C-alpha positions as CSV (number, residue, x, y, z in Angstrom):
1,M,5.5,-109.8,-63.2
2,T,4.6,-111.4,-59.9
3,D,8.2,-111.1,-58.7
4,L,8.3,-107.3,-59.6
5,K,5.1,-106.7,-57.7
6,K,6.4,-108.5,-54.7
7,T,9.7,-106.6,-54.8
8,G,7.9,-103.2,-55.2
9,A,5.6,-104.0,-52.3
10,A,8.5,-105.0,-50.2
11,D,10.3,-101.6,-50.8
12,E,7.3,-99.5,-49.6
13,P,7.5,-98.4,-45.9
14,P,4.9,-99.9,-43.6
15,T,1.8,-97.8,-42.9
16,P,1.7,-96.8,-39.2
17,P,-1.4,-98.0,-37.4
18,T,-4.2,-95.5,-36.8
19,P,-4.7,-94.7,-33.0
20,A,-7.8,-96.1,-31.5
21,G,-9.0,-92.6,-30.5
22,G,-8.5,-91.1,-34.0
23,P,-5.6,-88.9,-35.3
24,E,-3.7,-86.8,-32.8
25,A,-4.5,-83.0,-32.7
26,I,-1.9,-80.7,-34.2
27,K,-0.1,-78.7,-31.5
28,A,0.1,-75.2,-33.0
29,I,2.7,-73.0,-31.3
30,P,1.8,-69.3,-31.9
31,V,4.6,-67.1,-33.2
32,R,6.0,-64.7,-30.7
33,H,5.9,-61.0,-31.8
34,Y,8.6,-59.4,-29.7
35,G,8.2,-56.1,-31.5
36,R,4.7,-55.8,-30.3
37,Y,5.8,-56.2,-26.7
38,L,8.6,-53.6,-27.2
39,S,6.2,-51.1,-28.8
40,A,3.6,-51.6,-26.0
41,A,6.3,-51.1,-23.3
42,I,7.5,-47.9,-25.1
43,A,3.9,-46.6,-25.3
44,L,3.2,-47.3,-21.6
45,G,6.5,-45.7,-20.6
46,A,5.7,-42.5,-22.6
47,F,2.2,-42.4,-21.1
48,A,3.6,-42.7,-17.6
49,A,6.1,-40.0,-18.3
50,I,3.3,-37.6,-19.4
51,V,1.3,-38.4,-16.4
52,Y,4.3,-37.8,-14.1
53,A,5.1,-34.5,-15.8
54,F,1.5,-33.2,-15.3
55,S,1.5,-34.4,-11.7
56,Q,4.5,-32.1,-11.0
57,G,2.5,-29.0,-11.9
58,Q,0.4,-27.0,-9.4
59,I,-2.9,-27.8,-11.1
60,N,-6.1,-27.4,-9.0
61,W,-8.0,-30.4,-10.3
62,D,-10.9,-29.8,-7.9
63,A,-11.8,-26.6,-9.8
64,I,-12.9,-28.7,-12.8
65,P,-15.8,-30.6,-11.2
66,D,-16.7,-27.4,-9.3
67,Y,-17.4,-25.5,-12.6
68,F,-18.2,-28.4,-14.8
69,F,-22.0,-27.8,-14.7
70,D,-21.8,-24.1,-14.1
71,D,-24.7,-22.2,-15.7
72,R,-22.3,-20.2,-17.9
73,I,-20.6,-23.4,-19.1
74,I,-23.9,-25.1,-19.9
75,N,-25.0,-21.9,-21.7
76,G,-21.7,-22.0,-23.6
77,V,-22.3,-25.6,-24.6
78,G,-25.7,-24.7,-25.9
79,Q,-24.3,-21.8,-27.9
80,T,-21.6,-24.0,-29.4
81,L,-24.1,-26.6,-30.5
82,L,-26.4,-24.0,-31.9
83,L,-23.6,-22.3,-33.8
84,T,-22.5,-25.7,-35.1
85,V,-25.9,-26.7,-36.4
86,L,-26.6,-23.3,-38.1
87,S,-23.2,-23.1,-39.6
88,M,-23.4,-26.6,-41.0
89,A,-26.9,-25.9,-42.4
90,I,-25.5,-22.9,-44.3
91,G,-22.5,-25.0,-45.4
92,V,-24.6,-28.0,-46.6
93,V,-27.1,-25.9,-48.5
94,G,-24.4,-23.7,-50.0
95,G,-22.3,-26.8,-50.8
96,I,-25.0,-28.6,-52.7
97,L,-25.8,-25.4,-54.6
98,L,-22.1,-24.9,-55.5
99,A,-21.6,-28.5,-56.4
100,V,-24.5,-28.4,-58.9
101,M,-23.2,-25.1,-60.3
102,R,-19.7,-26.5,-60.6
103,L,-21.0,-29.5,-62.6
104,S,-23.2,-27.3,-64.8
105,K,-22.4,-27.0,-68.5
106,N,-23.0,-23.2,-68.2
107,P,-19.5,-21.7,-68.1
108,V,-20.6,-18.6,-66.1
109,T,-22.2,-20.5,-63.2
110,S,-19.3,-23.1,-63.3
111,S,-16.7,-20.3,-63.1
112,I,-18.5,-18.5,-60.3
113,A,-18.6,-21.7,-58.2
114,W,-14.9,-22.4,-59.0
115,F,-13.9,-18.9,-57.9
116,Y,-15.9,-19.2,-54.7
117,I,-14.4,-22.5,-53.7
118,W,-10.9,-21.3,-54.6
119,F,-11.2,-18.2,-52.5
120,F,-12.8,-19.6,-49.3
121,R,-10.7,-22.7,-49.3
122,G,-7.5,-20.7,-49.8
123,T,-7.9,-18.3,-46.9
124,P,-7.9,-19.1,-43.2
125,V,-11.2,-19.2,-41.3
126,L,-9.8,-16.8,-38.6
127,V,-8.9,-14.2,-41.3
128,Q,-12.4,-14.4,-42.8
129,L,-14.0,-13.9,-39.3
130,F,-11.9,-10.8,-38.8
131,V,-12.8,-9.5,-42.2
132,W,-16.5,-9.8,-41.6
133,F,-16.1,-8.3,-38.1
134,N,-14.1,-5.3,-39.2
135,L,-16.0,-4.4,-42.3
136,G,-17.7,-1.7,-40.2
137,L,-14.5,0.3,-40.5
138,V,-15.0,0.5,-44.3
139,F,-18.9,0.6,-44.5
140,E,-20.7,2.9,-42.2
141,Y,-24.1,1.7,-43.3
142,V,-25.7,-1.3,-44.9
143,N,-27.8,0.0,-47.7
144,L,-29.9,-2.5,-49.7
145,G,-32.2,0.1,-51.1
146,P,-35.9,-0.2,-50.1
147,V,-35.3,-3.6,-48.6
148,Y,-33.0,-2.8,-45.7
149,K,-30.9,0.1,-44.4
150,D,-29.1,0.3,-41.0
151,E,-25.7,1.0,-39.4
152,W,-23.1,-1.7,-39.9
153,S,-22.5,-2.1,-36.2
154,S,-26.1,-2.8,-35.6
155,F,-26.4,-5.2,-38.6
156,M,-23.2,-7.2,-38.2
157,T,-23.7,-8.8,-34.7
158,P,-21.2,-11.3,-33.3
159,L,-23.7,-14.1,-34.1
160,L,-24.0,-13.0,-37.7
161,T,-20.3,-12.6,-38.0
162,A,-19.7,-16.1,-36.7
163,L,-22.4,-17.6,-39.0
164,L,-21.0,-15.9,-42.1
165,G,-17.4,-16.7,-41.3
166,L,-18.0,-20.4,-40.5
167,G,-21.0,-21.1,-42.8
168,L,-19.6,-19.6,-46.0
169,N,-16.2,-21.2,-45.5
170,E,-17.8,-24.6,-44.8
171,A,-19.9,-24.3,-48.0
172,A,-16.6,-24.4,-50.1
173,Y,-15.6,-27.7,-48.5
174,M,-19.0,-29.2,-48.7
175,A,-19.2,-28.3,-52.4
176,E,-16.2,-30.5,-53.1
177,I,-17.6,-33.3,-51.0
178,C,-21.0,-33.1,-52.7
179,R,-19.3,-32.9,-56.1
180,A,-17.3,-36.0,-55.4
181,G,-20.4,-37.9,-54.3
182,L,-22.4,-36.9,-57.4
183,L,-19.5,-37.9,-59.7
184,S,-19.3,-41.3,-57.9
185,V,-22.7,-42.3,-59.4
186,D,-22.4,-44.1,-62.7
187,E,-23.6,-42.0,-65.7
188,G,-25.7,-45.0,-66.8
189,Q,-28.0,-44.3,-63.9
190,T,-28.7,-40.8,-65.2
191,E,-29.1,-42.0,-68.8
192,A,-31.5,-44.7,-67.8
193,S,-33.7,-42.2,-65.8
194,Q,-33.7,-39.7,-68.7
195,A,-34.7,-42.6,-71.0
196,L,-37.7,-43.2,-68.7
197,G,-38.7,-39.5,-69.1
198,M,-37.6,-38.2,-65.7
199,S,-36.5,-34.6,-65.5
200,H,-33.0,-33.5,-64.4
201,S,-34.2,-32.3,-61.0
202,K,-36.1,-35.5,-60.3
203,T,-33.1,-37.6,-61.5
204,L,-30.9,-35.8,-59.0
205,R,-33.5,-36.1,-56.2
206,R,-34.5,-39.7,-56.6
207,I,-31.6,-41.5,-58.4
208,V,-28.3,-39.7,-58.0
209,V,-28.4,-38.2,-54.6
210,P,-29.6,-41.3,-52.7
211,Q,-26.7,-43.3,-54.2
212,A,-24.2,-40.5,-53.6
213,M,-25.0,-40.3,-49.9
214,R,-22.8,-43.3,-49.3
215,V,-19.9,-41.2,-50.4
216,I,-21.1,-37.9,-49.0
217,V,-22.0,-38.9,-45.4
218,P,-18.6,-40.0,-44.0
219,P,-16.7,-36.8,-44.8
220,T,-19.8,-34.7,-43.9
221,G,-19.7,-36.3,-40.4
222,N,-16.1,-35.4,-40.1
223,E,-16.9,-31.8,-41.1
224,V,-19.6,-31.6,-38.4
225,I,-17.1,-32.7,-35.8
226,N,-14.5,-30.3,-37.2
227,M,-17.0,-27.5,-37.2
228,L,-17.9,-28.0,-33.6
229,K,-14.2,-27.6,-32.7
230,T,-13.7,-24.6,-35.1
231,T,-16.5,-22.7,-33.2
232,S,-13.9,-21.9,-30.6
233,L,-12.4,-19.4,-33.0
234,V,-15.4,-17.1,-32.8
235,A,-14.3,-16.0,-29.3
236,A,-12.0,-13.7,-31.2
237,V,-15.0,-11.8,-32.7
238,Q,-16.7,-11.3,-29.3
239,F,-19.2,-14.2,-29.6
240,T,-19.7,-16.0,-26.3
241,E,-19.6,-19.8,-26.5
242,L,-18.0,-22.6,-24.5
243,F,-14.4,-21.5,-25.0
244,R,-15.2,-17.8,-24.3
245,Y,-17.1,-18.6,-21.1
246,A,-14.3,-20.9,-20.0
247,Q,-11.8,-18.1,-20.6
248,D,-13.9,-15.6,-18.6
249,I,-14.4,-18.1,-15.7
250,G,-10.6,-18.8,-15.7
251,Q,-9.7,-15.1,-15.4
252,T,-12.1,-14.5,-12.6
253,S,-11.5,-17.7,-10.6
254,G,-7.7,-17.6,-11.0
255,A,-7.7,-21.0,-12.6
256,P,-7.3,-20.4,-16.4
257,V,-5.5,-23.7,-17.2
258,E,-8.1,-25.7,-15.3
259,M,-10.9,-24.1,-17.2
260,Y,-9.1,-24.9,-20.5
261,F,-9.1,-28.6,-19.4
262,L,-12.8,-28.2,-18.6
263,A,-13.5,-26.9,-22.0
264,A,-11.5,-29.7,-23.6
265,A,-13.5,-32.3,-21.6
266,W,-16.8,-30.8,-22.9
267,Y,-15.5,-30.8,-26.5
268,L,-14.5,-34.4,-26.1
269,I,-18.0,-35.4,-24.8
270,M,-19.7,-33.6,-27.7
271,T,-17.5,-34.9,-30.4
272,S,-17.8,-38.5,-29.0
273,V,-21.6,-38.2,-29.2
274,L,-21.4,-36.9,-32.8
275,S,-19.0,-39.7,-33.7
276,V,-21.5,-42.3,-32.5
277,G,-24.2,-40.7,-34.5
278,Q,-22.0,-40.6,-37.5
279,Y,-21.3,-44.3,-37.2
280,Y,-25.0,-45.2,-37.2
281,L,-25.7,-42.8,-40.1
282,E,-22.9,-44.4,-42.2
283,R,-24.3,-47.9,-41.3
284,Y,-27.8,-46.8,-42.4
285,Y,-26.6,-45.7,-45.8
286,A,-24.4,-48.7,-46.2
287,R,-27.5,-50.9,-46.7
288,G,-27.5,-52.4,-50.2
289,S,-23.8,-51.7,-50.8
290,S,-22.6,-54.6,-48.6
291,R,-24.0,-58.0,-47.9
292,T,-23.6,-57.8,-44.1
293,L,-23.7,-54.6,-42.1
294,P,-20.9,-53.9,-39.6
295,P,-21.8,-54.8,-36.1
296,T,-22.9,-51.9,-33.8
297,P,-20.9,-51.2,-30.6
298,L,-23.5,-52.9,-28.5
299,Q,-23.4,-56.0,-30.7
300,R,-19.6,-56.1,-30.4
301,I,-19.7,-55.7,-26.6
302,R,-22.4,-58.5,-26.4
303,A,-20.3,-60.8,-28.6
304,N,-17.1,-60.2,-26.5
305,L,-19.0,-60.8,-23.3
306,L,-20.4,-64.1,-24.6
307,T,-16.9,-65.3,-25.6
308,V,-15.3,-64.5,-22.2
309,G,-14.2,-67.7,-20.5
310,R,-15.1,-69.9,-23.5
311,P,-12.3,-72.1,-24.9
312,K,-10.9,-70.9,-28.2
313,G,-12.7,-72.4,-31.2
314,A,-15.8,-73.4,-29.2
315,K,-19.1,-72.6,-30.7
316,A,-21.6,-70.3,-29.1
């Protein structure tokens, strides 16, 4: 047995001595992604080609800052925001009502809600605006009995046309968003609240809706941004907002393309502000659904600034 042990010990390779300063660090060589370099070069080349193409045109870029804060443009921005808020208010209220009707066990109310959503989602917004605007060719008066009676041209103003066309159409989309949010809440929540003696309305208000907001808020924010851009369509029904004012200024100043760029810049500013607000609203309703909230843009900037110039892997 002693000879076998000696023979086995002799066959094992000798263990290399450990360096005095500890084990050597592993030299990790990062993998080179040549496809990323190629795609970046293609993207930069395409961007340079677009810039070069626009530089060849006879565009009066000085006209944009000259009219950027014009009184008419500022008024148009205010009208656009007002129309967005009012149309979304109509859409949200109507969408909640239609969603509750759609989920109702009453076949009449459920069928009415389904028909409304089917009709307004299936026809273009511009067509609906023109229908409301031209109903005066069919109806000479608006006669609601003892409540209201007036000529159609006096009743259907451009503002009311825009609100009906945008708000009623938005209600159909918000109805599906709200319905999806309500259905995302587990039925056990409703059963538990009913077992505690809560009414159906109180269950919706205190149990179902707060939990459904995590599903409703993100697409609703997208709808607000989309509504702000869709307001440009109401220029076709004689409502003066940002796009209509930009058109008028472009025709009188002889710089129509420049004024379209100006309007696009203002739309980008407004949608960017709304996007930031949407982010913080989503972050607020994400509380309780995730262990850690996503960092805010300011927190990301601060973290990136603190890591600048620090060796990789070093602690803060």
